[in-house]
C-alpha beads as a LAMMPS data file, in Angstrom:
LAMMPS data file: protein, C-alpha beads

425 atoms
424 bonds

1 atom types
1 bond types

-500.0 500.0 xlo xhi
-500.0 500.0 ylo yhi
-500.0 500.0 zlo zhi

Masses

1 110.0

Atoms # bond

1 1 1 0.000 0.000 0.000
2 1 1 1.375 3.416 -0.876
3 1 1 1.624 6.132 1.709
4 1 1 -1.378 8.435 1.935
5 1 1 -1.078 12.209 2.163
6 1 1 -0.871 12.153 5.946
7 1 1 1.426 9.145 6.404
8 1 1 5.040 8.353 5.613
9 1 1 6.888 5.085 5.139
10 1 1 9.796 4.390 7.477
11 1 1 12.232 1.535 7.874
12 1 1 11.614 -1.009 10.585
13 1 1 14.675 0.129 12.560
14 1 1 13.195 3.651 12.839
15 1 1 10.272 2.458 14.956
16 1 1 9.984 3.672 18.527
17 1 1 7.411 3.989 21.285
18 1 1 5.002 6.877 20.656
19 1 1 4.685 6.488 16.876
20 1 1 1.193 6.096 15.409
21 1 1 1.475 3.252 12.914
22 1 1 -0.648 1.613 10.219
23 1 1 -0.160 -2.104 9.652
24 1 1 -0.789 -2.816 5.983
25 1 1 -1.582 -6.492 6.486
26 1 1 -4.882 -8.304 7.147
27 1 1 -6.284 -7.759 10.643
28 1 1 -6.212 -11.482 11.397
29 1 1 -2.464 -11.679 10.717
30 1 1 -1.354 -9.810 13.835
31 1 1 -2.155 -9.667 17.538
32 1 1 -3.230 -6.029 17.846
33 1 1 -6.801 -4.833 18.357
34 1 1 -6.667 -2.592 15.288
35 1 1 -4.592 -2.070 12.165
36 1 1 -3.879 1.543 13.180
37 1 1 -2.697 2.471 16.665
38 1 1 -0.040 4.201 18.754
39 1 1 2.916 2.090 19.931
40 1 1 2.518 2.064 23.716
41 1 1 5.545 0.166 24.982
42 1 1 8.506 -2.039 24.117
43 1 1 6.244 -5.096 23.920
44 1 1 4.216 -3.473 21.122
45 1 1 7.452 -2.526 19.409
46 1 1 8.828 -6.069 19.548
47 1 1 5.567 -7.559 18.301
48 1 1 5.548 -5.242 15.246
49 1 1 9.124 -6.107 14.391
50 1 1 8.213 -9.788 14.279
51 1 1 5.516 -9.356 11.625
52 1 1 7.937 -9.651 8.709
53 1 1 7.325 -6.146 7.349
54 1 1 10.200 -4.307 5.671
55 1 1 8.649 -0.875 6.201
56 1 1 5.882 0.651 8.271
57 1 1 3.467 3.499 7.568
58 1 1 3.509 6.208 10.254
59 1 1 1.156 9.145 10.822
60 1 1 3.386 11.994 12.130
61 1 1 0.424 14.165 13.142
62 1 1 -0.878 11.492 15.524
63 1 1 2.523 10.465 16.860
64 1 1 4.111 11.653 20.103
65 1 1 7.617 11.777 18.623
66 1 1 9.556 11.494 15.372
67 1 1 10.909 8.216 13.958
68 1 1 14.453 7.256 14.895
69 1 1 17.298 8.127 12.539
70 1 1 18.555 5.394 10.263
71 1 1 21.610 3.664 11.668
72 1 1 24.149 1.955 9.339
73 1 1 24.959 -0.430 12.167
74 1 1 21.371 -1.659 12.448
75 1 1 21.354 -5.419 12.360
76 1 1 17.748 -6.298 13.059
77 1 1 16.307 -8.051 10.032
78 1 1 12.593 -8.533 9.795
79 1 1 11.407 -12.057 10.274
80 1 1 14.452 -13.620 11.973
81 1 1 13.077 -13.461 15.514
82 1 1 11.190 -16.537 16.593
83 1 1 8.018 -16.459 18.585
84 1 1 8.403 -16.545 22.349
85 1 1 5.935 -16.974 25.196
86 1 1 4.918 -13.299 25.056
87 1 1 4.161 -13.538 21.322
88 1 1 2.099 -16.649 21.832
89 1 1 0.167 -14.935 24.634
90 1 1 -0.553 -11.972 22.342
91 1 1 -1.881 -14.210 19.583
92 1 1 -4.015 -16.122 22.074
93 1 1 -5.418 -12.801 23.265
94 1 1 -6.173 -11.909 19.644
95 1 1 -7.991 -15.215 19.174
96 1 1 -10.063 -14.475 22.259
97 1 1 -10.800 -11.010 20.901
98 1 1 -11.959 -12.492 17.586
99 1 1 -14.129 -14.994 19.414
100 1 1 -15.755 -12.217 21.451
101 1 1 -16.268 -10.226 18.248
102 1 1 -17.997 -13.196 16.607
103 1 1 -20.163 -13.682 19.694
104 1 1 -21.160 -10.032 19.581
105 1 1 -21.994 -10.248 15.867
106 1 1 -24.119 -13.342 16.464
107 1 1 -25.924 -11.678 19.358
108 1 1 -26.682 -8.606 17.240
109 1 1 -27.965 -10.829 14.412
110 1 1 -30.301 -12.633 16.797
111 1 1 -31.393 -9.306 18.242
112 1 1 -32.201 -7.999 14.749
113 1 1 -34.375 -11.053 14.114
114 1 1 -36.290 -10.471 17.333
115 1 1 -36.612 -6.780 16.523
116 1 1 -38.034 -7.509 13.064
117 1 1 -40.480 -9.993 14.574
118 1 1 -41.605 -7.467 17.188
119 1 1 -42.043 -4.749 14.543
120 1 1 -44.229 -7.130 12.521
121 1 1 -46.355 -7.783 15.603
122 1 1 -46.861 -4.050 16.160
123 1 1 -47.803 -3.600 12.498
124 1 1 -50.414 -6.353 12.866
125 1 1 -51.748 -4.725 16.030
126 1 1 -52.227 -1.408 14.222
127 1 1 -53.927 -3.049 11.250
128 1 1 -56.239 -5.376 13.154
129 1 1 -57.198 -3.282 16.137
130 1 1 -60.760 -2.693 14.947
131 1 1 -61.405 -5.834 12.897
132 1 1 -59.948 -8.330 15.401
133 1 1 -59.662 -6.569 18.778
134 1 1 -59.401 -9.735 20.889
135 1 1 -56.608 -11.109 18.705
136 1 1 -54.884 -7.720 18.821
137 1 1 -54.913 -7.626 22.604
138 1 1 -53.557 -11.178 22.809
139 1 1 -50.736 -10.417 20.362
140 1 1 -49.769 -7.385 22.410
141 1 1 -49.847 -9.399 25.618
142 1 1 -47.587 -12.093 24.158
143 1 1 -45.056 -9.563 22.852
144 1 1 -44.852 -7.708 26.156
145 1 1 -44.516 -10.989 28.069
146 1 1 -41.655 -12.106 25.813
147 1 1 -39.877 -8.816 26.374
148 1 1 -40.466 -9.033 30.115
149 1 1 -39.083 -12.578 30.215
150 1 1 -35.961 -11.344 28.430
151 1 1 -35.581 -8.476 30.893
152 1 1 -35.708 -10.832 33.856
153 1 1 -33.048 -13.220 32.520
154 1 1 -30.038 -11.232 33.656
155 1 1 -29.148 -8.141 35.612
156 1 1 -27.360 -6.406 32.738
157 1 1 -29.479 -5.377 29.762
158 1 1 -27.698 -4.566 26.503
159 1 1 -29.441 -1.919 24.413
160 1 1 -28.531 -2.416 20.743
161 1 1 -28.720 0.092 17.935
162 1 1 -30.646 -1.607 15.154
163 1 1 -29.844 -1.382 11.461
164 1 1 -32.264 1.100 9.889
165 1 1 -32.585 -1.271 6.926
166 1 1 -34.273 -3.651 9.354
167 1 1 -36.653 -0.957 10.584
168 1 1 -37.384 0.603 7.216
169 1 1 -39.254 3.897 7.132
170 1 1 -42.431 2.611 8.727
171 1 1 -43.948 4.211 11.803
172 1 1 -43.854 1.143 14.031
173 1 1 -40.303 1.697 15.281
174 1 1 -41.413 4.538 17.580
175 1 1 -43.841 2.418 19.595
176 1 1 -41.233 -0.330 19.785
177 1 1 -38.459 2.074 20.840
178 1 1 -40.616 3.549 23.590
179 1 1 -41.635 0.091 24.799
180 1 1 -38.070 -1.236 24.879
181 1 1 -36.570 1.793 26.612
182 1 1 -39.423 2.254 29.092
183 1 1 -39.375 -1.392 30.203
184 1 1 -35.598 -1.262 30.575
185 1 1 -35.848 1.922 32.649
186 1 1 -38.614 0.502 34.849
187 1 1 -36.489 -2.549 35.583
188 1 1 -33.536 -0.360 36.557
189 1 1 -35.862 1.617 38.827
190 1 1 -36.770 -1.600 40.626
191 1 1 -40.386 -1.807 39.511
192 1 1 -42.151 -5.168 40.029
193 1 1 -42.677 -7.428 37.030
194 1 1 -46.446 -6.878 37.023
195 1 1 -46.000 -3.107 36.737
196 1 1 -43.358 -3.466 34.010
197 1 1 -45.819 -5.564 32.021
198 1 1 -48.561 -2.936 32.425
199 1 1 -46.033 -0.332 31.340
200 1 1 -45.121 -2.320 28.227
201 1 1 -48.760 -2.721 27.260
202 1 1 -49.388 1.002 27.617
203 1 1 -46.291 1.833 25.571
204 1 1 -47.240 -0.458 22.692
205 1 1 -50.544 1.398 22.383
206 1 1 -49.427 4.853 23.543
207 1 1 -49.854 6.471 20.098
208 1 1 -52.729 4.287 18.874
209 1 1 -54.994 7.340 18.794
210 1 1 -53.051 8.677 15.812
211 1 1 -54.895 6.231 13.554
212 1 1 -57.895 8.592 13.913
213 1 1 -55.866 11.523 12.576
214 1 1 -55.263 12.051 8.826
215 1 1 -51.941 10.522 7.770
216 1 1 -50.974 13.726 5.942
217 1 1 -50.785 15.398 9.362
218 1 1 -49.194 12.504 11.235
219 1 1 -46.443 12.108 8.640
220 1 1 -45.977 15.794 7.827
221 1 1 -42.280 16.756 7.849
222 1 1 -42.833 20.528 7.938
223 1 1 -43.960 22.424 11.039
224 1 1 -47.621 21.872 11.902
225 1 1 -50.069 24.756 11.776
226 1 1 -51.882 25.708 14.963
227 1 1 -54.989 23.822 13.871
228 1 1 -52.969 20.755 12.901
229 1 1 -51.136 20.810 16.218
230 1 1 -54.419 20.981 18.137
231 1 1 -55.762 18.049 16.152
232 1 1 -52.572 16.056 16.695
233 1 1 -52.852 16.551 20.439
234 1 1 -56.263 14.876 20.333
235 1 1 -54.520 11.533 19.787
236 1 1 -54.323 11.092 23.562
237 1 1 -58.118 11.246 23.964
238 1 1 -58.685 9.136 20.848
239 1 1 -56.271 6.558 22.180
240 1 1 -58.025 6.518 25.549
241 1 1 -61.328 5.666 23.855
242 1 1 -59.757 2.904 21.741
243 1 1 -57.990 1.422 24.765
244 1 1 -61.224 1.283 26.741
245 1 1 -62.928 -0.567 23.897
246 1 1 -60.060 -3.040 23.897
247 1 1 -60.474 -3.537 27.618
248 1 1 -56.895 -2.598 28.464
249 1 1 -55.925 -2.233 32.146
250 1 1 -56.410 1.163 33.795
251 1 1 -52.661 1.711 34.217
252 1 1 -52.117 1.161 30.493
253 1 1 -54.939 3.564 29.635
254 1 1 -53.337 6.178 31.898
255 1 1 -50.143 5.902 29.833
256 1 1 -52.042 6.293 26.574
257 1 1 -53.912 9.380 27.781
258 1 1 -51.180 11.084 29.818
259 1 1 -47.829 10.365 28.128
260 1 1 -47.521 14.013 27.055
261 1 1 -48.010 15.394 30.567
262 1 1 -44.978 17.188 32.043
263 1 1 -43.953 17.753 35.643
264 1 1 -44.207 21.545 35.340
265 1 1 -47.807 21.404 34.092
266 1 1 -46.970 22.450 30.531
267 1 1 -48.078 19.170 28.949
268 1 1 -51.408 18.029 27.551
269 1 1 -54.268 17.154 27.530
270 1 1 -54.850 17.672 31.294
271 1 1 -51.902 19.956 32.230
272 1 1 -51.077 17.717 35.183
273 1 1 -48.183 18.538 37.491
274 1 1 -45.561 16.252 38.992
275 1 1 -47.517 14.904 41.937
276 1 1 -50.548 14.253 39.724
277 1 1 -48.695 12.157 37.130
278 1 1 -48.620 8.379 37.808
279 1 1 -45.092 7.028 38.212
280 1 1 -45.322 4.683 35.221
281 1 1 -46.499 7.588 33.076
282 1 1 -43.488 9.668 34.179
283 1 1 -41.223 6.921 32.819
284 1 1 -42.960 6.946 29.441
285 1 1 -42.811 10.744 29.231
286 1 1 -39.014 10.598 29.432
287 1 1 -38.393 7.893 26.831
288 1 1 -41.084 9.240 24.504
289 1 1 -39.456 12.678 24.563
290 1 1 -36.024 11.153 23.982
291 1 1 -37.181 9.136 20.967
292 1 1 -39.054 12.087 19.510
293 1 1 -35.854 14.151 19.732
294 1 1 -33.860 11.437 17.940
295 1 1 -36.522 10.615 15.344
296 1 1 -38.228 13.805 14.233
297 1 1 -40.563 13.694 11.213
298 1 1 -37.784 15.213 9.092
299 1 1 -34.603 13.234 9.858
300 1 1 -32.504 16.320 9.093
301 1 1 -34.037 18.005 12.151
302 1 1 -33.310 15.103 14.494
303 1 1 -30.866 15.401 17.380
304 1 1 -28.092 12.898 17.858
305 1 1 -28.650 10.575 20.851
306 1 1 -25.941 12.466 22.728
307 1 1 -27.589 15.819 21.954
308 1 1 -31.024 14.486 22.932
309 1 1 -29.895 13.393 26.396
310 1 1 -27.917 16.594 26.867
311 1 1 -30.927 18.711 25.913
312 1 1 -33.227 16.832 28.263
313 1 1 -30.832 17.153 31.187
314 1 1 -29.641 20.737 30.730
315 1 1 -32.640 22.479 29.153
316 1 1 -35.739 20.386 29.877
317 1 1 -35.040 18.905 33.294
318 1 1 -38.057 20.635 34.861
319 1 1 -40.349 18.609 32.597
320 1 1 -39.446 15.235 34.102
321 1 1 -39.438 13.343 37.375
322 1 1 -35.830 13.616 38.641
323 1 1 -35.130 10.006 39.595
324 1 1 -36.326 8.340 36.352
325 1 1 -34.469 10.954 34.276
326 1 1 -31.191 10.420 36.134
327 1 1 -31.471 6.642 35.901
328 1 1 -32.351 6.826 32.197
329 1 1 -29.239 8.885 31.462
330 1 1 -27.127 6.433 33.465
331 1 1 -28.594 3.444 31.615
332 1 1 -28.154 4.947 28.162
333 1 1 -24.647 6.078 29.006
334 1 1 -23.088 9.440 28.334
335 1 1 -22.785 8.291 24.709
336 1 1 -25.998 6.391 23.799
337 1 1 -26.250 3.908 20.913
338 1 1 -26.038 5.746 17.606
339 1 1 -23.579 8.382 18.840
340 1 1 -20.550 9.092 16.633
341 1 1 -17.450 9.280 18.830
342 1 1 -13.722 9.871 18.786
343 1 1 -11.700 7.620 21.079
344 1 1 -8.779 8.727 23.210
345 1 1 -6.319 7.452 20.576
346 1 1 -8.030 9.422 17.801
347 1 1 -9.978 6.496 16.329
348 1 1 -13.463 7.278 14.988
349 1 1 -16.437 5.007 15.538
350 1 1 -20.155 4.674 16.289
351 1 1 -21.638 3.376 19.522
352 1 1 -23.740 0.332 18.656
353 1 1 -24.716 -0.908 22.106
354 1 1 -24.552 0.056 25.747
355 1 1 -24.771 -2.234 28.733
356 1 1 -26.961 -0.910 31.544
357 1 1 -24.488 -2.263 34.070
358 1 1 -21.465 -0.553 32.441
359 1 1 -22.897 2.560 30.731
360 1 1 -19.533 4.314 30.349
361 1 1 -17.966 1.379 28.492
362 1 1 -20.094 0.902 25.333
363 1 1 -19.398 -1.257 22.291
364 1 1 -18.163 0.756 19.312
365 1 1 -18.042 0.012 15.600
366 1 1 -14.575 1.183 14.541
367 1 1 -13.670 3.020 11.343
368 1 1 -10.652 1.252 9.854
369 1 1 -10.308 1.526 6.064
370 1 1 -7.954 -1.470 6.045
371 1 1 -10.793 -3.710 7.266
372 1 1 -13.754 -4.366 4.913
373 1 1 -16.894 -2.518 5.965
374 1 1 -18.897 -5.729 6.352
375 1 1 -16.219 -7.081 8.692
376 1 1 -15.785 -3.877 10.702
377 1 1 -14.162 -4.297 14.095
378 1 1 -16.379 -3.870 17.158
379 1 1 -14.483 -2.772 20.250
380 1 1 -16.089 -3.441 23.615
381 1 1 -14.566 -0.821 25.889
382 1 1 -15.099 -3.124 28.850
383 1 1 -12.252 -5.164 27.383
384 1 1 -10.155 -2.137 26.339
385 1 1 -9.245 -0.391 29.623
386 1 1 -6.626 1.838 27.987
387 1 1 -9.254 3.433 25.712
388 1 1 -12.107 5.806 26.435
389 1 1 -14.421 8.123 24.537
390 1 1 -12.926 11.602 24.245
391 1 1 -15.587 13.406 22.170
392 1 1 -19.004 13.131 20.539
393 1 1 -19.304 14.212 16.907
394 1 1 -22.143 15.125 14.598
395 1 1 -22.439 12.856 11.543
396 1 1 -21.966 15.854 9.265
397 1 1 -18.501 16.376 10.772
398 1 1 -17.312 13.095 9.252
399 1 1 -15.368 12.842 6.024
400 1 1 -17.456 11.192 3.260
401 1 1 -15.488 7.928 3.368
402 1 1 -15.873 7.697 7.159
403 1 1 -19.598 8.481 6.952
404 1 1 -20.088 5.787 4.325
405 1 1 -18.145 3.251 6.380
406 1 1 -19.958 3.868 9.674
407 1 1 -23.340 4.482 8.003
408 1 1 -24.926 6.698 10.711
409 1 1 -28.617 5.902 11.070
410 1 1 -31.204 8.293 9.696
411 1 1 -33.625 6.752 12.187
412 1 1 -32.584 5.520 15.627
413 1 1 -34.107 2.165 16.532
414 1 1 -33.297 0.119 19.606
415 1 1 -33.870 -3.344 20.960
416 1 1 -32.690 -5.120 24.071
417 1 1 -30.733 -8.297 24.555
418 1 1 -30.418 -9.660 28.070
419 1 1 -28.193 -12.591 27.172
420 1 1 -24.757 -12.464 28.681
421 1 1 -22.549 -11.787 25.648
422 1 1 -19.537 -10.336 27.411
423 1 1 -17.546 -11.322 30.462
424 1 1 -18.261 -9.782 33.816
425 1 1 -15.615 -7.522 35.264

Bonds

1 1 1 2
2 1 2 3
3 1 3 4
4 1 4 5
5 1 5 6
6 1 6 7
7 1 7 8
8 1 8 9
9 1 9 10
10 1 10 11
11 1 11 12
12 1 12 13
13 1 13 14
14 1 14 15
15 1 15 16
16 1 16 17
17 1 17 18
18 1 18 19
19 1 19 20
20 1 20 21
21 1 21 22
22 1 22 23
23 1 23 24
24 1 24 25
25 1 25 26
26 1 26 27
27 1 27 28
28 1 28 29
29 1 29 30
30 1 30 31
31 1 31 32
32 1 32 33
33 1 33 34
34 1 34 35
35 1 35 36
36 1 36 37
37 1 37 38
38 1 38 39
39 1 39 40
40 1 40 41
41 1 41 42
42 1 42 43
43 1 43 44
44 1 44 45
45 1 45 46
46 1 46 47
47 1 47 48
48 1 48 49
49 1 49 50
50 1 50 51
51 1 51 52
52 1 52 53
53 1 53 54
54 1 54 55
55 1 55 56
56 1 56 57
57 1 57 58
58 1 58 59
59 1 59 60
60 1 60 61
61 1 61 62
62 1 62 63
63 1 63 64
64 1 64 65
65 1 65 66
66 1 66 67
67 1 67 68
68 1 68 69
69 1 69 70
70 1 70 71
71 1 71 72
72 1 72 73
73 1 73 74
74 1 74 75
75 1 75 76
76 1 76 77
77 1 77 78
78 1 78 79
79 1 79 80
80 1 80 81
81 1 81 82
82 1 82 83
83 1 83 84
84 1 84 85
85 1 85 86
86 1 86 87
87 1 87 88
88 1 88 89
89 1 89 90
90 1 90 91
91 1 91 92
92 1 92 93
93 1 93 94
94 1 94 95
95 1 95 96
96 1 96 97
97 1 97 98
98 1 98 99
99 1 99 100
100 1 100 101
101 1 101 102
102 1 102 103
103 1 103 104
104 1 104 105
105 1 105 106
106 1 106 107
107 1 107 108
108 1 108 109
109 1 109 110
110 1 110 111
111 1 111 112
112 1 112 113
113 1 113 114
114 1 114 115
115 1 115 116
116 1 116 117
117 1 117 118
118 1 118 119
119 1 119 120
120 1 120 121
121 1 121 122
122 1 122 123
123 1 123 124
124 1 124 125
125 1 125 126
126 1 126 127
127 1 127 128
128 1 128 129
129 1 129 130
130 1 130 131
131 1 131 132
132 1 132 133
133 1 133 134
134 1 134 135
135 1 135 136
136 1 136 137
137 1 137 138
138 1 138 139
139 1 139 140
140 1 140 141
141 1 141 142
142 1 142 143
143 1 143 144
144 1 144 145
145 1 145 146
146 1 146 147
147 1 147 148
148 1 148 149
149 1 149 150
150 1 150 151
151 1 151 152
152 1 152 153
153 1 153 154
154 1 154 155
155 1 155 156
156 1 156 157
157 1 157 158
158 1 158 159
159 1 159 160
160 1 160 161
161 1 161 162
162 1 162 163
163 1 163 164
164 1 164 165
165 1 165 166
166 1 166 167
167 1 167 168
168 1 168 169
169 1 169 170
170 1 170 171
171 1 171 172
172 1 172 173
173 1 173 174
174 1 174 175
175 1 175 176
176 1 176 177
177 1 177 178
178 1 178 179
179 1 179 180
180 1 180 181
181 1 181 182
182 1 182 183
183 1 183 184
184 1 184 185
185 1 185 186
186 1 186 187
187 1 187 188
188 1 188 189
189 1 189 190
190 1 190 191
191 1 191 192
192 1 192 193
193 1 193 194
194 1 194 195
195 1 195 196
196 1 196 197
197 1 197 198
198 1 198 199
199 1 199 200
200 1 200 201
201 1 201 202
202 1 202 203
203 1 203 204
204 1 204 205
205 1 205 206
206 1 206 207
207 1 207 208
208 1 208 209
209 1 209 210
210 1 210 211
211 1 211 212
212 1 212 213
213 1 213 214
214 1 214 215
215 1 215 216
216 1 216 217
217 1 217 218
218 1 218 219
219 1 219 220
220 1 220 221
221 1 221 222
222 1 222 223
223 1 223 224
224 1 224 225
225 1 225 226
226 1 226 227
227 1 227 228
228 1 228 229
229 1 229 230
230 1 230 231
231 1 231 232
232 1 232 233
233 1 233 234
234 1 234 235
235 1 235 236
236 1 236 237
237 1 237 238
238 1 238 239
239 1 239 240
240 1 240 241
241 1 241 242
242 1 242 243
243 1 243 244
244 1 244 245
245 1 245 246
246 1 246 247
247 1 247 248
248 1 248 249
249 1 249 250
250 1 250 251
251 1 251 252
252 1 252 253
253 1 253 254
254 1 254 255
255 1 255 256
256 1 256 257
257 1 257 258
258 1 258 259
259 1 259 260
260 1 260 261
261 1 261 262
262 1 262 263
263 1 263 264
264 1 264 265
265 1 265 266
266 1 266 267
267 1 267 268
268 1 268 269
269 1 269 270
270 1 270 271
271 1 271 272
272 1 272 273
273 1 273 274
274 1 274 275
275 1 275 276
276 1 276 277
277 1 277 278
278 1 278 279
279 1 279 280
280 1 280 281
281 1 281 282
282 1 282 283
283 1 283 284
284 1 284 285
285 1 285 286
286 1 286 287
287 1 287 288
288 1 288 289
289 1 289 290
290 1 290 291
291 1 291 292
292 1 292 293
293 1 293 294
294 1 294 295
295 1 295 296
296 1 296 297
297 1 297 298
298 1 298 299
299 1 299 300
300 1 300 301
301 1 301 302
302 1 302 303
303 1 303 304
304 1 304 305
305 1 305 306
306 1 306 307
307 1 307 308
308 1 308 309
309 1 309 310
310 1 310 311
311 1 311 312
312 1 312 313
313 1 313 314
314 1 314 315
315 1 315 316
316 1 316 317
317 1 317 318
318 1 318 319
319 1 319 320
320 1 320 321
321 1 321 322
322 1 322 323
323 1 323 324
324 1 324 325
325 1 325 326
326 1 326 327
327 1 327 328
328 1 328 329
329 1 329 330
330 1 330 331
331 1 331 332
332 1 332 333
333 1 333 334
334 1 334 335
335 1 335 336
336 1 336 337
337 1 337 338
338 1 338 339
339 1 339 340
340 1 340 341
341 1 341 342
342 1 342 343
343 1 343 344
344 1 344 345
345 1 345 346
346 1 346 347
347 1 347 348
348 1 348 349
349 1 349 350
350 1 350 351
351 1 351 352
352 1 352 353
353 1 353 354
354 1 354 355
355 1 355 356
356 1 356 357
357 1 357 358
358 1 358 359
359 1 359 360
360 1 360 361
361 1 361 362
362 1 362 363
363 1 363 364
364 1 364 365
365 1 365 366
366 1 366 367
367 1 367 368
368 1 368 369
369 1 369 370
370 1 370 371
371 1 371 372
372 1 372 373
373 1 373 374
374 1 374 375
375 1 375 376
376 1 376 377
377 1 377 378
378 1 378 379
379 1 379 380
380 1 380 381
381 1 381 382
382 1 382 383
383 1 383 384
384 1 384 385
385 1 385 386
386 1 386 387
387 1 387 388
388 1 388 389
389 1 389 390
390 1 390 391
391 1 391 392
392 1 392 393
393 1 393 394
394 1 394 395
395 1 395 396
396 1 396 397
397 1 397 398
398 1 398 399
399 1 399 400
400 1 400 401
401 1 401 402
402 1 402 403
403 1 403 404
404 1 404 405
405 1 405 406
406 1 406 407
407 1 407 408
408 1 408 409
409 1 409 410
410 1 410 411
411 1 411 412
412 1 412 413
413 1 413 414
414 1 414 415
415 1 415 416
416 1 416 417
417 1 417 418
418 1 418 419
419 1 419 420
420 1 420 421
421 1 421 422
422 1 422 423
423 1 423 424
424 1 424 425
């Protein structure tokens, strides 16, 4: 590979600790976590020299020092050093890393299948709610029970960012997002299983009243007129009436009618204040607001997950019950799934999942042009203690090739996976 504009080729003997190097060999052929990284110590240096490369690409701008000067007395020849115990340990660690990566990929694939199945169920609920109400209620009950069973499997719940090709551009992702995030939050708040199930039922149907509103208004991407906004707000009352016909539990109906009520009394339709809003409703208000920030009718107007949480905490805190809001932010992490980030070593990536038990150590899809996009490396920061997230970026700040590689989602969709896919620490 020829040197790019921001890299130079140097001889092997010029390597030293502090250089930022690019290994122009397949990722599987070495023991390092990435093909591009900063040499941290003498062990890294020795491992590179044993790869059989005659020259190395270095990025001066990301290096801590300059390469060593060429020495005519240099005698180290690439490839003559045999593997020792340390080398073997490094390769074994790499094998373990690859195994964990494959486990993560498999878990995400299974999660996508469950997400697609759940989205289909919600579509059926919306289509059959009037023609087959009993069947609709049973389908909803089964879906919520399955999600509840998954929640109760393990203490740590992984929230995955779903591929927007799975979700498509249909409207069902919002109800599913709100259901997933609200049930996760309720569990973290220590709510009993029976209440979490009532919560899930209410969330699945929380916007059902919108089927009584013309689709041209519901799907409008421009700002609503005053009349349109007033009509849109009627979806809470319409939903209440539909829910009563379905015979849904009172707690679920409360969610449907009151999920736009805010703690300061500025919500609708009843302008309730904090002490008047049921606790389960206060949970839904938070996650519904978050998802509406991330998935506005016009995707160009949407906030990034990081911006959405920041806005809710710094500018809209008075709207929400304090404890659920604080726990929600902790569960989603400072950098929620879907956030574009820069790591402490300068690497770019996108957060694809966060574990509720380790919210500051998410899993990140890494941009590495030397690795095919469909085989992109996923770094779990739980297993990378020397790395951390140093900054959140807007997708538009990315270079075109980075944007194409990471493929930031136009729509944020989430699903949960309670299976233990990573080791406890």
